[in-house]
Backbone as CSV, one residue per row, in Angstrom:
resi,resn,N_x,N_y,N_z,CA_x,CA_y,CA_z,C_x,C_y,C_z
1,PHE,-25.015,48.530,108.702,-24.405,47.352,109.280,-25.402,46.193,109.282
2,LEU,-26.606,46.471,109.730,-27.612,45.403,109.778,-27.943,44.878,108.388
3,PHE,-28.051,45.779,107.441,-28.372,45.337,106.085,-27.240,44.498,105.500
4,ILE,-26.014,44.925,105.706,-24.879,44.180,105.168,-24.756,42.814,105.829
5,ARG,-24.973,42.755,107.143,-24.832,41.480,107.855,-25.972,40.513,107.558
6,THR,-27.222,41.011,107.498,-28.358,40.111,107.329,-28.774,39.939,105.883
7,GLY,-28.521,40.945,105.052,-28.925,40.873,103.657,-30.389,41.187,103.433
8,HIS,-31.085,41.607,104.460,-32.505,41.912,104.355,-32.754,43.345,104.805
9,LEU,-33.729,43.988,104.213,-34.024,45.382,104.510,-34.917,45.551,105.743
10,ILE,-35.666,44.549,106.117,-36.626,44.678,107.213,-35.928,44.922,108.556
11,GLY,-34.777,44.324,108.783,-34.047,44.529,110.034,-33.659,45.978,110.274
12,PRO,-32.979,46.619,109.329,-32.647,48.029,109.521,-33.866,48.942,109.645
13,VAL,-34.922,48.644,108.896,-36.122,49.477,108.967,-36.759,49.362,110.349
14,LEU,-36.900,48.151,110.863,-37.490,47.965,112.192,-36.609,48.562,113.281
15,CYS,-35.319,48.389,113.169,-34.392,48.939,114.162,-34.453,50.465,114.170
16,HIS,-34.474,51.059,112.995,-34.547,52.516,112.901,-35.879,53.031,113.449
17,SER,-36.953,52.324,113.155,-38.267,52.715,113.672,-38.293,52.632,115.194
18,PHE,-37.738,51.579,115.759,-37.691,51.424,117.208,-36.862,52.538,117.852
19,CYS,-35.714,52.846,117.261,-34.865,53.912,117.806,-35.553,55.268,117.718
20,ASN,-36.271,55.526,116.627,-37.016,56.781,116.514,-38.116,56.858,117.561
21,TYR,-38.782,55.757,117.823,-39.867,55.735,118.796,-39.341,55.940,120.222
22,MET,-38.253,55.262,120.557,-37.721,55.317,121.922,-36.953,56.614,122.194
23,GLY,-36.284,57.134,121.210,-35.491,58.343,121.401,-34.161,58.029,122.080
24,PHE,-33.348,59.058,122.194,-32.036,58.907,122.823,-32.196,58.953,124.342
25,PRO,-31.496,58.099,125.101,-31.634,58.117,126.561,-31.220,59.468,127.150
26,ALA,-31.984,59.940,128.088,-31.712,61.226,128.746,-30.736,61.002,129.902
27,VAL,-29.460,60.894,129.577,-28.445,60.602,130.591,-28.322,61.764,131.574
28,CYS,-28.394,63.007,131.104,-28.288,64.163,132.006,-29.432,64.178,133.012
29,ALA,-30.624,63.838,132.554,-31.768,63.775,133.470,-31.614,62.621,134.444
30,ALA,-31.006,61.533,134.007,-30.800,60.383,134.890,-29.821,60.714,136.006
31,LEU,-28.864,61.591,135.739,-27.899,61.975,136.775,-28.553,62.760,137.904
32,GLU,-29.666,63.424,137.621,-30.369,64.212,138.629,-31.543,63.466,139.251
33,HIS,-31.837,62.276,138.782,-32.963,61.485,139.276,-32.659,60.961,140.674
34,PRO,-33.663,60.874,141.566,-33.416,60.368,142.921,-32.881,58.934,142.950
35,GLN,-33.275,58.111,141.998,-32.775,56.726,141.943,-31.824,56.584,140.757
36,ARG,-30.788,57.417,140.753,-29.899,57.453,139.596,-29.043,56.211,139.459
37,ARG,-28.661,55.578,140.558,-27.797,54.381,140.425,-28.472,53.241,139.680
38,PRO,-29.703,52.848,140.047,-30.329,51.772,139.256,-30.598,52.185,137.807
39,LEU,-30.930,53.454,137.615,-31.188,53.940,136.266,-29.924,53.910,135.408
40,LEU,-28.823,54.392,135.958,-27.555,54.353,135.220,-27.058,52.926,135.033
41,ALA,-27.338,52.060,136.011,-26.970,50.645,135.857,-27.759,50.017,134.713
42,GLY,-29.028,50.397,134.587,-29.835,49.906,133.462,-29.309,50.398,132.132
43,TYR,-28.889,51.667,132.074,-28.284,52.196,130.849,-27.003,51.423,130.505
44,ALA,-26.171,51.218,131.503,-24.907,50.496,131.283,-25.174,49.057,130.853
45,LEU,-26.169,48.416,131.466,-26.524,47.050,131.085,-27.010,47.008,129.634
46,GLY,-27.815,47.985,129.242,-28.302,48.038,127.865,-27.178,48.200,126.859
47,VAL,-26.235,49.085,127.148,-25.091,49.286,126.240,-24.240,48.024,126.194
48,GLY,-24.010,47.418,127.347,-23.204,46.199,127.399,-23.841,45.055,126.620
49,LEU,-25.141,44.850,126.797,-25.821,43.782,126.065,-25.864,44.062,124.567
50,PHE,-26.018,45.322,124.207,-25.992,45.688,122.787,-24.656,45.294,122.171
51,LEU,-23.569,45.679,122.834,-22.242,45.367,122.303,-21.964,43.872,122.306
52,LEU,-22.442,43.178,123.312,-22.206,41.743,123.427,-22.993,40.937,122.388
53,LEU,-24.217,41.358,122.128,-25.098,40.566,121.279,-25.175,41.027,119.826
54,LEU,-24.536,42.141,119.485,-24.636,42.663,118.125,-24.112,41.672,117.086
55,GLN,-22.938,41.152,117.281,-22.371,40.210,116.303,-23.145,38.892,116.241
56,PRO,-23.433,38.231,117.380,-24.141,36.942,117.265,-25.557,37.057,116.693
57,LEU,-26.274,38.133,117.005,-27.650,38.252,116.527,-27.741,38.733,115.088
58,THR,-26.643,39.183,114.519,-26.642,39.575,113.111,-25.854,38.592,112.256
59,ASP,-25.634,37.411,112.755,-24.914,36.390,112.001,-25.704,36.050,110.740
60,PRO,-25.085,36.177,109.571,-25.815,35.919,108.319,-26.416,34.520,108.231
61,LYS,-25.849,33.555,108.930,-26.383,32.187,108.881,-27.773,32.094,109.495
62,LEU,-28.124,33.028,110.378,-29.451,33.020,110.993,-30.540,33.459,110.025
63,TYR,-30.183,34.132,108.950,-31.163,34.738,108.063,-31.213,34.099,106.687
64,GLY,-30.637,32.933,106.545,-30.666,32.241,105.262,-29.670,32.839,104.293
65,SER,-29.851,32.529,103.050,-28.940,33.022,102.017,-29.081,34.522,101.863
66,LEU,-27.939,35.187,101.769,-27.963,36.607,101.464,-28.404,36.783,100.023
67,PRO,-29.287,37.726,99.748,-29.705,37.921,98.348,-28.530,38.167,97.406
68,LEU,-27.503,38.860,97.890,-26.325,39.104,97.068,-25.631,37.795,96.722
69,CYS,-25.563,36.880,97.668,-24.901,35.594,97.423,-25.659,34.774,96.382
70,VAL,-26.974,34.837,96.429,-27.771,34.111,95.432,-27.483,34.661,94.044
71,LEU,-27.403,35.988,93.922,-27.106,36.587,92.621,-25.706,36.224,92.148
72,LEU,-24.730,36.223,93.078,-23.362,35.879,92.694,-23.257,34.417,92.277
73,GLU,-24.000,33.533,92.945,-23.974,32.121,92.577,-24.568,31.925,91.183
74,ARG,-25.638,32.656,90.894,-26.244,32.550,89.562,-25.300,33.062,88.479
75,ALA,-24.479,34.051,88.829,-23.531,34.606,87.861,-22.287,33.733,87.725
76,GLY,-22.143,32.744,88.617,-21.010,31.831,88.523,-19.803,32.295,89.318
77,ASP,-19.938,33.283,90.193,-18.825,33.773,91.018,-18.878,33.051,92.357
78,SER,-18.078,32.023,92.518,-18.089,31.250,93.760,-17.017,31.705,94.742
79,GLU,-16.260,32.718,94.388,-15.158,33.213,95.239,-15.548,34.443,96.043
80,ALA,-16.818,34.708,96.254,-17.258,35.901,96.998,-16.946,35.719,98.479
81,PRO,-16.113,36.578,99.082,-15.738,36.409,100.474,-16.902,36.656,101.443
82,LEU,-17.881,37.456,101.055,-19.016,37.734,101.923,-19.897,36.508,102.097
83,CYS,-19.931,35.649,101.122,-20.870,34.537,101.112,-20.315,33.260,101.734
84,SER,-19.062,33.237,102.108,-18.510,31.997,102.640,-18.650,31.894,104.123
């Protein structure tokens, strides 16, 4: 998704590296934690912000021309729906 939206490989690589480093949240352990409400609220806030900001932060206009669009323009294909 990140590669298709941004047109660059560095975004998916960094995102995957960050996810590998952080690991999956231990929701079962959070349910048994003494301060589970703030912890679960933080998890919910993280999921909510992820869903809210995914589309705006991957807007292709933020990352310049998509490499695919540059190639299509050079080939003379101006009707590419991804590039408009």
